[in-house]
C-alpha positions in Angstrom: -30.7 249.2 184.0 -29.5 249.3 180.4 -26.0 248.2 181.5 -27.4 245.2 183.5 -29.3 244.0 180.3 -26.2 244.3 178.3 -24.3 242.2 180.8 -26.9 239.5 180.8 -26.9 239.4 176.9 -23.1 239.0 176.9 -23.2 236.2 179.5 -25.9 234.4 177.4 -23.8 234.8 174.3 -20.7 233.3 176.0 -22.8 230.4 177.3 -24.3 229.7 173.9 -20.8 229.9 172.3 -19.4 227.5 174.8 -22.2 225.0 174.3 -21.8 225.2 170.6 -18.1 224.5 171.0 -18.8 221.4 173.1 -21.3 220.1 170.5 -18.8 220.6 167.7 -16.0 218.9 169.6 -18.2 215.9 170.3 -19.2 215.7 166.6 -15.7 216.1 165.4 -14.5 213.3 167.7 -16.5 210.7 165.7 -14.2 211.3 162.6 -10.9 211.6 164.5 -8.7 209.2 166.3 -11.1 208.9 169.3 -14.0 207.8 167.1 -11.8 205.3 165.3 -10.5 203.8 168.5 -14.0 203.4 169.8 -15.0 201.5 166.6 -12.0 199.3 166.9 -12.7 198.5 170.5 -16.3 197.6 169.6 -15.1 195.4 166.8 -12.5 193.7 169.0 -15.2 193.0 171.5 -17.5 191.5 168.9 -14.9 189.3 167.2 -14.9 186.4 169.6 -18.5 185.7 168.5 -17.5 184.7 164.9 -19.7 181.9 163.5 -18.5 178.4 163.9 -18.7 177.9 160.1 -15.6 180.0 159.7 -13.5 177.4 161.4 -11.3 175.0 159.4 -13.1 172.0 158.0 -12.5 168.5 159.5 -9.8 166.6 157.6 -10.9 163.9 155.1 -11.4 160.5 156.6 -12.1 161.8 160.1 -14.6 159.7 161.9 -15.1 156.2 163.2 -13.5 153.5 161.1 -12.3 150.0 161.5 -10.0 147.4 160.0 -12.5 146.5 157.4 -12.6 150.1 156.1 -8.8 150.1 155.8 -8.8 146.7 154.1 -11.5 147.9 151.6 -9.4 151.0 150.7 -6.1 149.0 150.4 -7.8 146.4 148.2 -9.8 148.7 146.1 -7.0 151.1 145.2 -4.9 148.5 143.2 -8.2 147.0 141.8 -9.3 150.4 140.5 -5.8 151.1 139.1 -6.0 148.0 137.0 -9.4 148.8 135.7 -8.2 152.3 134.7 -5.2 150.6 133.0 -7.5 148.4 131.1 -9.8 151.3 130.2 -6.9 153.3 128.9 -6.3 150.7 126.2 -9.7 151.1 124.6 -9.4 154.4 122.7 -6.6 153.0 120.4 -7.7 149.4 120.3 -11.5 149.0 120.5 -13.7 148.9 117.5 -17.1 149.3 119.1 -18.2 152.8 120.1 -20.1 151.3 123.0 -16.9 149.6 124.4 -15.0 152.9 124.0 -17.8 154.7 125.9 -17.9 152.1 128.6 -14.1 152.3 129.1 -14.3 156.1 129.4 -17.1 155.8 132.0 -15.0 153.4 134.0 -12.0 155.6 133.9 -14.0 158.7 134.9 -15.6 156.9 137.8 -12.7 155.0 139.3 -9.8 157.5 138.9 -11.3 160.0 141.4 -12.2 157.1 143.8 -8.5 156.1 143.9 -7.7 159.6 145.1 -10.4 159.5 147.7 -9.4 156.1 149.0 -5.8 157.2 149.2 -6.8 160.3 151.2 -8.7 158.2 153.7 -5.7 155.9 154.3 -3.3 158.8 154.7 -5.7 160.4 157.3 -5.9 157.1 159.2 -2.1 156.8 159.3 -2.2 153.8 156.9 0.1 153.1 154.0 -1.3 153.7 150.5 -0.5 150.8 148.1 2.4 151.8 145.9 1.9 152.2 142.2 2.6 149.0 140.3 3.6 147.2 143.5 1.0 144.5 143.4 1.3 141.0 141.9 -1.7 140.7 139.7 -1.9 137.0 140.1 -2.3 137.3 143.9 -5.6 139.0 143.4 -7.4 136.4 141.4 -10.2 136.0 143.9 -11.0 139.7 143.5 -11.2 139.5 139.8 -7.8 140.9 139.2 -6.1 140.1 135.9 -2.8 138.3 135.8 0.2 139.9 134.0 -0.3 137.4 131.1 -4.0 138.3 130.7 -3.1 142.0 130.6 -0.4 141.3 128.0 -2.9 139.5 125.8 -5.4 142.3 126.1 -2.7 144.8 125.1 -1.9 142.7 122.0 -5.5 142.6 120.8 -7.3 145.0 118.6 -10.6 145.5 116.9 -13.4 143.1 117.6 -11.1 140.7 119.4 -10.1 143.5 121.8 -13.8 144.4 122.4 -14.7 140.8 123.4 -11.6 140.3 125.5 -12.0 143.6 127.2 -15.6 142.9 128.2 -15.0 139.3 129.3 -12.1 140.4 131.5 -13.9 143.5 132.8 -17.0 141.5 133.8 -14.8 139.3 136.0 -13.0 142.4 137.3 -16.3 144.1 138.2 -17.6 141.0 139.9 -14.6 141.0 142.2 -15.1 144.7 143.0 -18.8 144.1 143.8 -17.8 141.3 146.2 -15.3 143.6 147.9 -17.8 146.4 148.1 -20.5 144.1 149.7 -17.9 143.0 152.3 -17.4 146.7 153.2 -21.1 147.3 153.4 -21.4 144.4 155.9 -18.3 144.9 158.0 -17.2 148.5 157.6 -17.8 151.3 160.0 -16.8 154.5 158.1 -19.9 156.0 156.6 -18.3 157.5 153.5 -16.6 154.2 152.7 -19.9 152.3 153.1 -21.5 154.9 150.8 -18.8 154.4 148.2 -19.2 150.7 148.4 -22.9 151.0 147.8 -22.2 153.2 144.7 -19.8 150.6 143.4 -22.3 147.8 143.8 -24.9 149.8 142.0 -22.8 151.2 139.1 -20.7 148.1 138.4 -23.6 145.7 138.6 -25.3 147.8 135.9 -22.1 147.7 133.8 -21.8 144.0 134.2 -25.4 143.6 132.9 -24.6 146.0 130.0 -21.4 144.0 129.0 -23.1 140.7 129.3 -25.8 141.9 126.9 -23.2 143.2 124.4 -21.5 139.7 124.7 -24.8 138.0 123.9 -25.0 136.4 127.3 -28.4 137.7 128.1 
């Protein structure tokens, strides 16, 4: 009887030891290669569900546009370039602090717009107007200055420059506002129409400011 009890105890010990070994093996597998592979497989399975926001953004200028949008960009780029050229003369020639500030505001607003407009044309497969390639006199209806007018402005200084700058810039802005209103009426590209609206608002306000400084209102 005693020998049978001893046999049963040995058998129970063996079974317990075997079970413990199985449990330890299972736990150890989570830290080894088997556990790593399982995690990798789960990750690989989950990866196709990555959020759409991780995709590359749409290129600039993408969306519906028409010939009026392209004409607006092609016309406004040289127009803005000339305004920036005029504004760059003010720091060394203007006497009035108000004229210097106005010129700086014009440069800060229009220089980034040139880059934006150029990006749209490139994305549309259109040619960006070359630097200095325009004939100033050919743009009189849009308020563009002739080469002679630009030379006279460059030769002026002090109060004479202030007056000439504002008189010419009023005319220049009026041309830009007219171009922008055409884009608002005929364009299709939402971002171009939004820029046109901003140009009408900001440059109309600057026209009023310059006319007041010139004593016209």
